[in-house]
N, C-alpha and C positions, 0 to 999 in steps of 0.2 A: 504494500500500500504506500502511496506517496506521502511524503512528509509535508504537512501543511503549516503555513505560517499561523501562529495562534491568533493574531489580530484578524486575519482574513477569515479564519474558522469561526471566530466569534460573530463576525458580521453575517456569515452564511447562516449560522444557527439562529440568530435573531431574525433574519429574513424569513426563514421557514416558520418560526414561531408566530410571526405576524400573519401568516397565510391561514386561510380557512382549510379545513380538511379536504374540501372539494378541490381547492387549488392545488394542494399537495398531490391528491389523487390524479389530477389532470397531468401534472408533471410526470408522475410515475407511468401513467398510461402512454404518454408521448415517448418516454424513454423505452418502454416495451415495444411500441410500434417501430421506433427507430432501430432497435436491436433486431427485430424480425426482418425489417427491410435490409439490414446489413447482412444477415445470414442468407437471405434469399439472393442478394446480389453476389455473394461469395460463391454460392452453389452455381448460379447461372454463369459466372465467370469461368468456373472450372469445367462445367458441362453445359454449354450453351444450347444444345439440342435436347435437353431433358424434357420429358413429357410433363404437362402441368400437374397431373396427379402425383407423379413421382417427385416433382419439385416440392409439393406440399407435404408429402411424406418425409422427405429429407429435412425440411424445415422443422417439422414436429420431432423428428429423431434427434436433431441437434439441440432443440430448445427444451423439450420435456425431460423429466428425470429418466435416468437410464432404464430402459425396458418398457416404458409407458407407450412410446410410439408403436412398438411392436404389437402391443395389445389392441391398438386401433386398426391394424392392418387387415384383419379378417373383415371388419365392417366396411372398410374402404373398398376391398375387393368385391364384396357382396353388392355394394352400392353401384359399382361399375358394371356388374352383370345385369342389374335391374334397370340400368339407364337412368336412375334417379339422380 
């Protein structure tokens, strides 16, 4: 973890304390969206011709806790067969 200047850290903490919970959640949600976009871009950079369903699986595999994406795979395959 980076070493932070104590004065700067104090300002950051005070700024967050002045925010409403909704404002803090909005920041967290934006950070999550940015992280997903970064992961998706990384996958597309390495495998530009990946199928959309495979791309979404790879994003889940990299973001979710270990093993959880694999649990979603049977549902994804079934959905693909049903055309839903």
